[in-house]
N, C-alpha and C positions, 0 to 999 in steps of 0.2 A: 364503407358506403353510408352508414348511419351519419357519420360526420358530414357527408356531402348533403344530406337532407335536413340537417339541423338548422335552426332550433325547432322547427315545426315538428320534426320527428325526434323524440328524445329517449326512445326506448326500443328494444327489439325483443320479440318473442321467438326463441329458437325451438323448433320441434325436437323430439328426442334425439340426442346425439350419441347415445350408447350404441355398441354393436347390436345389429338387429337382423333378423332373418326375413322380414317381410313387412308389408303395410307401411311403407315409407318411414320406418323407424319405430313404429309402435309395437313391434314384437321384440321386446328387449331381451338380449341374450345375457347381458351382465351389467348390472347397475353400477358396478365399481369402476367400469372402464369407459373411456371415450373412444368412439370409433376412430382409428387412426386416419381414415379417409378424410375426416373433417377436422382433426387436430388432436389436442391433448387437454388435460385438466388445466394446464398453464394457459392455454389459449382461451378456455372458458373464463378463467379469472381475469385475463387481460381484457376480454370483451366486456365483462361486468364493470371493469374500471372505466371504460370509455363510454358506456351507455347503461341505462337501466335495463337489466336483463331479467326477462321472465323465462323460466325454464319449465319444461314438462316433466311431471312425475307420472309415469304410467303405472297406476296403482291397482288396476283390476286384474291384470294378467301378465304373464311373461311368455317368452318364446318357447315353443315346444322343442326347439333345438338349442335352448340356452343352458347355462351351467346348472341352474337350480333344478329344472325338470329332468335333465339328463342324469343328475345325481340321484334324483328321486327314483327314476326308472331303474337305476343301477342298485337300488336298495340302500342308499346312504341313510342311516338312521336319523341323522340330523335333519333330513329333508322328508321324513316319513309323513309328516302332517301338513306339508306345505300346499298340497293340492287335493281337491275334493272329487271323490268318485261318486257316481250315481248308480244305484242298484238297477239292474235290468228290469224293465217293466214299470219303472217309476212313472207315474202320470206327471208329465211336464207341460200339459196343455195350458196351464195358467201362466207359465213363465213368459215374460216379455223378452223378446230377442230382436235386436236391430238388424237381423238377417233372416231370410226364410229358413225354415227347418228347425229341428230341435237343437238345444245348446249343449250337445254332448259329442265327444269323439272317442273312439276306442283306440287305446294304445297298448302295446305289448311290453311288459317289463323284461328286464334281463333274465329273470328266472323262468321266463316262458309263460307266466300268467298274464291275463288280459283284464283290462278294466275300462269302464266308460268314465271319462273325465269331463268335468264341466268346462265348456269352451263357448263362452257367450258370443264371441265375435268371429272366430275362425278356427279351423283345425290346427293352425300354427300358433294360436294364442290360448294358452291354458290358464284358467282362472286360479287365482290364489285363494287359499282357504283361511279366512280371517278368524275362524274359530280357534286357530292355533295362536297363542301369544307370540310364538317365535316369528310367525309371519308378520304380525303387526310391528314387532321390533325391527325386523329386517327392512320393512318398507319405510319405517321412520328413519332408519339409518340412511336409506337412499335419498330421502327428502332432505335430511340434515346435511348430506354431502353436497347437494346443490347449493344450499345456503352458505356452506363453508367456502364455496368457490365463487361467492359473490352474487348469487341470485337475489334480486330485490323482490321478486314475486315468484310464486310456485303455482303452477296450474295442475290441478288434479284431474287427469284424463279419465273419462268414463267412470267416474267415482260412483255414480248412481247404482251401479250393478255389483258393488263389492261384497254385499252380504246375500246369501242364498237361502231360500226356503222353497223346496219344490212345490209346496201346496199354495204358494203365493206368486204374484207376478215377479218376485225377486228383484224388485227395483224400488228405491226410496224407502227401504225398510228402516225401522228405528235404529237398528244397530249401525246402519250406514251413516246416519246423521250423527250418531255418537262417535264414530271414527273421525269424521270431519271435525267435530268439536274438539276431540282429543288432539288432533294434529294442530289445530289453532292454538290450543293451550300450550303445547310444547314449543311451537314457534315463538310465541310471545315470551316464553322463558329464555329461549336461545337468542332471538333477535326480534324485538318488538316492532321493528320497522318493516319486516317482511310481510308482504300481502299474500294471503291465501285465496286462490280463485278456484271455484268449482266449475267444471265443464260438464254440463248436464243438458243434452240436446233433447229436451222433454217439454211438455206443455207448461205454460207460464206459471201456474200456481205451484206445481211441483218444483220448478226451477227456483223460484223465490224462496221456497222453504229451506234451501241450503244455506241461507243467510242466518238461520237460527232465530232465536228469540232473545229479548233482553236478559232473561234469566239463564239462557244457555246459547251463547253466540256460536254461529257456525263459521262459514267462510266470510272473508272481508268483502268479496265481490263475486258476482255471477256473470257469466256470459249471457248477453241479452239475445237469446236465440229467437225470440218471438219477433224481433224487429225486422229481420231480413225478409221473411216471407210476406209480411204485411206491407213493407215498402214495395216489394216486387209486385204484389197484387195491385197496389196503387198505380205503379208505372204501366202495368199491363192493361188495366181496365179504366183508370181514371177515378176509381172508387177509393177514396181515402177515409171513408167512414170507419172501417174496422181499425185502421192504424190510429186514427185520432181517439177513438173510444179506448183502445188499449193504452195509449200513452197517457190519456187523462186519468186512467185508473191506477197508474203506476205509483206505488208507495213502498218505499224500502225502509228497513229499520235504521235508526240514527247510527252514523258511523260506518255504514256500508254503502256500496255503490254498485253500478253495473258497467260492464264493458260493452260498449255499443259498436257493432260491426255489421257489415252486410255480406261479407264473403270470408271464407276460411279455406284451409286445406281440405276440408270435408264438404265444400260446396255450400248449399243452402238447405238447412233442415226445415222440414215442413210440419212435423208433428207439433212443434211449439205453437203453431197457429191454430191448433184445435181449440174450439170454443170462441175463436174470433173470426175464423173463416169456416164456411160450411164444407162438407165433404166434396160438394160439386166445385166449389171455388178452389180447393186444394187440388182437385183433379184437373182443373183448368191450368193451374200453374205447372202441373206435371206434363200436361200436353204441350205447353209452351216450351218447357225444357227439352222435350224430344224434338220439337220443331227447331230448336237452336242447336241441335246436334249433341245434346247432352243425354245422360242416362238417369232414369229415376230408380234409385235404390229403394227396396221395400223392407219393412220390418214385419216380423211375426208377432201377432197379438192374439188375444182371445177371440177377436172378431175375424181373424184371418190376416192375410198379407195386406198391408197398407203402405202408401207412399211414406218414405222416411226422410230422404234427402234428395236434392237435385244435384247431380254431379255435372257441373258446368261452371265456367268462369262467369263472373258478374258481367263482363262485357258481352259474352255470348248470350246471356239471359236478357240483356238490354237490347239486343239486336232484333228481337222479335216482338210482335204486338201490333195493335192497330196503327196504321201509318207506315209500317215497314215496307220496303227497305229504307233505312235512314242514312242520310249523308253523314260525313265525318262530324260536322258541327252538331247535328241533331243527336247523334249517338253519344258524343262527348257530353252534351247537355243532359241527357238522360242519366248517364253515369254520375255526373256531378250533382244533379238534383237529388238522387237517392242518398248520396253521402251528406248532403246539406242537412237532411232530416236527422241522420245519425249523429252529426256533429252538434246539432242544436239541442238535442234532448239531454236530460240530466244523466251524467255518467262520464266515463272516460272513453274517448274514441280510439278504436283500433282500425288499422288499415292492413288488409291482406296484401302481400307484396305485389300480387298480380293486378290489383284493382287500379292503382294510380297509373300503372303502365298500360292499362287497357289491353291485357293479354287475352287472346282468344283461346278456345279449346285446343289442347295439345292432342290432336287426334292420333298422330303417329305414335306418341308415347303410350297412349292407352291401348292402341292396337298391338304394340309389342309386348306389353305387360299383361294384357287381358284384364286389367284392373280399371273399373270405370272411374274411380276417383282420380286416376292419373290424368284425366281430361283437364283437371283443375290444378295439377301439380307440375306444371312445366318447369324447366330448368333454364337458368341463365349461365352462360359459360364463365362469366366473371362479373364483379360489381360494375366494371366499366361498361360492359354490354348493357346492363340494366339501366345505368344512368344515360347511356346513349339513346335507349328506347324512350325514356322520359322526355328527352329533348327532341327526338326526330320522328317518332311514330306519328302518323297523321291524327290519331285520336289521343294517344297518351300525351302528346305535346300540348294538347288542349286541356286534358283532364288535370294533370298534375299542377300546373300553375293555379288553376281555380281551387283545387283542394288545398294547396299550400296557403293561399290567401285566407281561406276560411279557417284553417287551423291557426294561423297567426292571429286572426281577430279573436277567436275564442280563447287563445292562450293569454292574451293581454287584458281580457275583460273579466272582472270578478263575477259578473252575472252568469258565467259559464262554469263556476266552481261546481264540482260534483254535487254539493249539498245546497247550492242556491235553489230558490224555489222555481217551480215550473208550472205553467198553466197553458192549456190548449185553448186557443181562441176560436170562436165561431168563424168560419171562412167559407168562401164559395166552393162549389163542388170541385174536387180534384186538388184542392189547396190545403196545405198543412201550415198552421201558424202557431209557432211556439214562443211564448213569452217567458223570459227568464228574469229574475230579480235578485239583486244583491242588496246590501245595506246602503250602497252608494250609487246605484244606477240600475237601469233596466236594459234588456236587449230583446229584440223581436226578430225572429227569422221566419220569413214567409216563403214557402216553396210550392210551386205549381208542378205536381207530378202528372197532371193530365195533359192531353194533347191539344187543348183549346186555349184561347186567350181568355184570361180572367182579370177582373179588377176587384180591389178590396180597399175599403175605407179604413185607414188606420188612425185618422185624426192627426192633429198637429203635434209638434214637439219632438219629432223623430229626426235623426241624422244618420246619414249613410256611413257604414264602416268604410274605412279606407280614405275616402275623399273628405268626410266630415261635412258634406253639404246637407242642407235641410232637405228632407224627403217630402215628396208630394203627399198631400192628405189622402189622395186616392192613388193606390199603386196599380200600375198596369203590369200584368204578369203574362208574358209570352209562354208558350208551352215549354215545360221542363226548365223553368227559370227559378232562381232563388234571389231574394233580396234580404240583406242583413242590415238592421237598423239598431241604433242605440239611443238612449235618453239619459240625461243626467239625473232624472227623477227616479228614485226607487219605487215610486207609486204611479209610474206611467200607466196610462189606460189606452185601450184600443177601442175605437168606435165600433158599435155593432154594425153589421153589414145590412 
């Protein structure tokens, strides 16, 4: 399928492909195996030869039904220190957990004794204890196995939680950052070309910290979790101020980058918008999610339960808001406009497989499983079915060609290199204007996320991507439209409005 979408799509991120007992693959039973339902290690290597492969390393926890934890419960001395217990009565009120309730589950060992084990995410996902050097070495071995089978990038799932201290929030602790830095050092020895990516669905400043410092580098890239809720807020309200202020403040260490995306298998995280959106504005996004048939998952914090993520597809989230219901053209335009912003900003764009196909919530799947995230994790029977949807769906057939054109433009223009400069230009309400510059030219992407017609003076000297025609000095921007312009001058300017 990747070949059919090339060259605009040149890589694939595969979610965990090990045997798993729950959570869509994220409850790994055995790191050394590939689930035979999806293939073999030879298939992983073949996929890596055909496309840039990003593989998931689930580093915080393993399955409660997996080989490691079963051996631990059976008293295997090699596994004695792999998992952390919590003494009864321990005060865990300070611990941040992305689920309601306390992060412990009681298990009975084979000898009849019982203990409370740290389970940050679910009772089927038992956290590893990185105080044991054996655990660190075993996880390194799992990561290195992915690289040995061709992974060009490794994504560290839920890495923010790997080190525990009951007296603290147990997230982003110094030891956690040290583990990330160590993994990077090891990978650079094994294969310097491998990109290490941290998946930390947390507020912006905490997220950026995983890139490390010049003296102690961390990951090579972060997931840009703040982007999606701010774009969604702009689409829902026409208020692009928070999005523009955040993008204008973006500064990453040299040699690092961000993965820009709007949707993922986990929906849209809203905690990363803290500090950019008010609690009321985040609450409004949650209300729109429910209106769209989605579910708002909550996290346990010191302040109580708060919205954590919106479990819904990007299409479903775009179907609600002022002016709804939207026709096929309008809905497609809203989906494309949001992605135009993600593609224009500095970083590497990622597309969740359901977004270009404009897939709606999989209500039946979520009802069968009882898992809210399954609303956003629909299945296609075959690659051919997916490609047919791109070509034939009333909305998807409008979305994918537009996304494909924008990806082609940014791929061929050095102004969109991840380290090319970026500037947010003053623009009318509801409009996001991103100016990118390389040493040989400039690019300007102007996107109207609002529902009204806007105009913007960009000055002379700009030419349209695609046609190459000279652009008007004053752009007319219908609702949910995007205009991509280029200039041969690396010092191109935009007129103030």
